[in-house]
N, C-alpha and C positions, 0 to 999 in steps of 0.2 A: 086404311091410314086415316088417323084422325087429323083434321085441318088444324086444330090448336097445337099439335105437335110437329107441324110442318113449317119450315122457315121459307116464308114467302119470297125472300130474296132469290131463293133458288129458281123461281119462275123466270126472273130476269135473265139468269144464267141459262136456263132452258131455251128461251126465246132466242138469244144470241147464237148459242150453240147450234140450234137447228137452222138458223140462217147461215152461218158460216161453215158449218160442218167441218170445223177445224179448231182444235183447242187453242192453238197459238193465236189465230186471228181473233177468236172470240175473247181471249184475254187481252189483247190489245185494244179492242172495242170498249171493254169495260174497265181498262186501265188497272188491271190487276196482273199478278204474276201467272206464268203458265202453271206452276204447281197449284196455285189457288184455284185456278180454273179446272184443273184436273181433279182436285178435291171436291169442287161443286158437282162435277159430272158423276164422281163415285157416290156422293150423297144423294143425287137425284136417282141414280140406279137403285140404291138400297131403298129409298122412300117409294118409288113407283113400281118396284119389283119388275123392272125392264131395262134392258141394255141401253135404250135411248139411241145411241150411236154405235155402230159396229164397224171395226177397222176391216177394210177390204183393199188389200194392196196399200197404196198411198192415200186412198180416200176413206172417209167415214161415212157410212150409209145409214140413214134414220131407220128405225124400226117401224113397223106399221102403226104400233100404238103411239110412238112419238109423232108420227105424221098426223095421226088423228086429233091429237092434243094441240099441235102447233097453232092452228088458227084461233082456237079457243083461248089459249094463253095470250097470244098476241093481242087479241081483241080486249082481254081483261086487263093487260098491262096499260093499253092506251086509255081505257076508261079510269083506272086507278090513277095514272098521271094527271088526267084532267080533274078528278076529284080533289087531289092534293094541291094542285096548283090554284083551284078557285075556292077551296073551302075556307081559307083564312081571310079573304078579302084582298084588297090591294091598295096600298098607299105608295105612290111613287116617291114621295119625299123619304120614306124609310126603307123601302123595299130593297132587298139584295138579290133579287131574282136575276137569273141568267137566261137571256132569249137566244135561240139558235135560229139564224136566218140564212137561207141560200139565195145568193144574188150575184149577178155578174159584176165585174170591175166597173163597167159602165154605169150600172144603176147604183152601185156603191159611191161612185164618184160624184154623180149629179144630185143624188138624193139622200143617201146614208150619211155622207160626210158632214153636210150641212145639219142634218138631224142630231148628230152627235153633240153639237153645241147646246141644242135644246135639252137633250137628255142630261147633259152635265149640269145644267142649272135646275132642272125640275125633278130629276131623278138621279142623284149623285151616286147612288149605290147599285144602279142597274149595270149589268154586264151584257155585252153583245158579242155572240161568237158568229162570224161570218164564214161562209164556205161558197166555193164556186159550184155552179150547177154541174151535175154529171149524170150519167145514165141511171145512177142510183138514187137521185135526188126525190123523185116522186115516191119511190119505195120508202125512203126514210120519212117522208111526210105522212104517208099511210101508216107506218109503224109508230108514229108519235115522237120520232126522234127530232124532227124539226117543228119549230113554232110557225114559221112563215117561208113561203117561197115566192120571191119576186122574179117574175119571168114574162116574156110575151105571151099572149093568149094561146098561141099554137102549141105551146109546150106544157099547159096546165093538165091536171088530172081530171078527167071528165066529171067525175061524181062528187067532187069536193067543192065547198063554197069558195067563191072568188069575188073580187072587187076591182074595178077599173082605177088605175092610179092616174095615168095620163096617156096621151097619144104622142108618138114621135116620128118624124119624118127622117129619111136618110138623104145625105148629100154627098157630092163627090168632093174629095180633098186631095190636094197635091201641092208640091213645092211651088212657091211663088215664082221661081225662075224656070219652072218647067214650061217649055214652049206651048205645050197643049193647054196649060191653064192660063195662058196669056191672051187667049182669044175664045170666043163663045165655043163651049164644049158641045160636040155633036155626038150622035150615036156612033158614028164611023171612028171618030178620034178616041171615044171611050173605049170601044172594043180593040182598037189597035194598040192601045197601051198596055203595059204589064201592070198588074194589081198586087195589092197586099190584101190578103183575107184572113179571117179569124176562124180557127176551129178550137172550141173549148172542150177539153178532155176527149178529143177525138170526135166530138159531135157537131152537127151542122148548126149554124146560127140562124136567126130569123131571116137575115138578108139573103143568106146562101140558099136557104129553102125557098124564098120568094123568087130568086132569080131562076132556080132550077124549074119550079112549077111553071114559069112562063117560057121556058125553052131558052133562057139566055145563058151563055157560057163565056166567061171572061178568061184571059191569060193570067193565071195566078203564078206569080213569080216568087212570092214570099208568103208563107203561112206562119201567122203568130198565135200564141195560145191565149191572148187577151187583147180586149179593145184598147186598152191604154198603151200598149206597145206600138199600135199602128202609126200614130203620127210620127214617131221617132224614126220609123222606117221609111218615111216618105221624103223628109228633108234632105236635099242634095242629090235627089234622084229624079227619074222621069216616071216613076210609078205613080199610080192613082189608088184611092181606096174609097169604098163606101162606108161612111160613118153616120152614127146617130147625130143629128143636127146639134143638140145640146152639147155633147161632148166635143164635137169638132169645134163649135164657137168658143168653148172653153179653152181648148188647148191650142188652136191655130195661131193666135198672136205671138205666143213665145216661141214658136218653131218656124216662123216665117212661111206659114202655109196659107194657101188660098182655097176658098170654098166655092163650089159652083152647084147649080141645080142639076139634078140627075136627068140625063137625056132620054129617060125611059119612063114608062108608066108603072111605077112601083106602088104597092098598098102602103098605107100609113100602119105603123106598128102600134099595137095596143098593149102597153105595159101593165101587168095585173099583179094583184096580190092574192095568194091562196093560203088556206090554213085547213087543218082537219075539222071535221064537222063536230066533233066532241069538244073542241075548244071554242066553239062560237059564243058560249057565255062566260068564257074565262075573263075575269075582270082585268087582269093584267094585260092579257093579249088584246082585249078591247081597247084598253088605253093606248097601247103601243100602235095598233092599227090606226086609230084615230090620229095619232101624232104623225105617222108616215103619210096618211092621206092629206092632212093639213098641210104638211111640208110640200107635198106634190101640187096642191092647189095654190099655195102662197109662192113657191119658188119656180114651179113649171107651168105657168098658166098656158 
């Protein structure tokens, strides 16, 4: 097969098909119709003289040849994306680039929201796609689908570059009329109270992992899928919650909530920014990283 006769766009389809092993899901990821994805699979089979994926019951099983190709194709796509994104330079005043960032609603509220005002003034054409962290986030970062991952240090991918944004404490938050919050909070009253906890996409958050590692176990009465929901679930109840201090101080006044020190010895959270090594010299991403870091320094000292 001659490379000059091969449609390189088929490699993107190949990469997604091998990851999803399902034509419908692959089509959804690439925002194409199922018939278009089926046609791409047919063209791949013809070009590579291999079945690529074989139907077995309700599953599609990759061929040995496809499995051998998969890591090389994935690596090539990441490299090409980096070349394309950095090859033409970057001017924030005229760029129409779209950046994809994975970040919790907490970090979005305290950092990304104020950043958007700056971006609107200095880079009006820039687009930002935000997504919540999930079990697939690090894989998406490795595959080059994400530009940045903003997360506590414990959830970083070990072999990718990272940078510290800021450190964050946790505090106890409760309704101002909750009797427990109207006197000094003790370890005993903390654990006797019911709590609101957060599970993002079914995964453990930083504070839940910290509590578990030290052998602490709370009475969790309500589980929320995001940090922003927590304060609303405290007002008018006797429940408590452990919240990021900056988010708690931002939301407490409007919901008649009281903030107290945690009566436990908990570690400080280090909020980090991570990206793929091939994007380290990406002019556009360098600019955005600098803006995010400056916002963290200016707004979150």
